[in-house]
N, C-alpha and C positions, 0 to 999 in steps of 0.2 A: 539453775544455780551453778552447776559445774562449768557452763560456758562462761559465766561472769568471773569465776575464780581463775579459769585459764586465761581469760582476757586480761585480767589484772596482773597475773604472773608475767605475761608477755610485755605489758606496758612497763612494768618495773624493770624487767630485764633490758628492755630497749633503752630506758633512761640510764641504766648502769653503763651500757655500751656507749651511749652518748657522752657521759661524763669521762669515760676512759679515752674516748676520741679527743675530747677537749684537752685532757692532760697530755696526751701524746703530741697534739698540735702545739701546745705551749712549750714542749720539750724539743720542738722543731723536727719531730719524726712524722712527716706527712704520710708515709706509707702505712704505719700502724694507725694513725689517726683516721685515714680513709677506710681502712679495714674495719675499725670499730664503728664508724658512722654507718657503713653498709650493714653491719650486724644489727645496729640499732633499728634500721629500717626493716630488716628481715623479721625482727621480733615485734615491732610496732610500726605498721605501715602509716600510722597517723603522726609519726614523729617528724613533723615538718622541719624542726630545727636541724636534725641530722641531714635531711634532704637539702636544706638551704645551705648548710656548711659544705656539703659535697659539691654542690653546683657553684656556689659563690667563690670557692677557692679553687675551682677547676680541678677537682680531684678525680673526676671520672673521664675515661676516654670516651670518644664519640659512640662507639659500639656499646660500651658498658652503660652509658647513659640511656641509650635507646632501650637496651634490654631491661634495665632496672625500672624505667618508667612503665614499660608495657607489663612487666611482672607485677608492679605495684597496682596498676589498674585492674589486672585480673584478680588479684587478691582482694581488693576493695569491693569489686563486683561480687565475688564469692561471699564475702562477709555480709553484704547487704541482702543477698538472696537468702542466706542462712538465717538472718534475723527475721525476715519476712515469713518464713515457713514455720 
């Protein structure tokens, strides 16, 4: 039960960061928009919209993109194994 509550908290927090990123992007502040999209992914690795906005608008450097993708892959693998045990 505690795992589900924590998961819900991180999903909601991720969505809040996603909304903040969209607001900053509308205000033409790409730096803060990118920072909030990254935070959305850190809180909710399944937030595909944040990932899509980062990559679609080329807000990631090449090294940063590689790091984020490998980090997300490790996190998702960890969550799958945690759910199976």
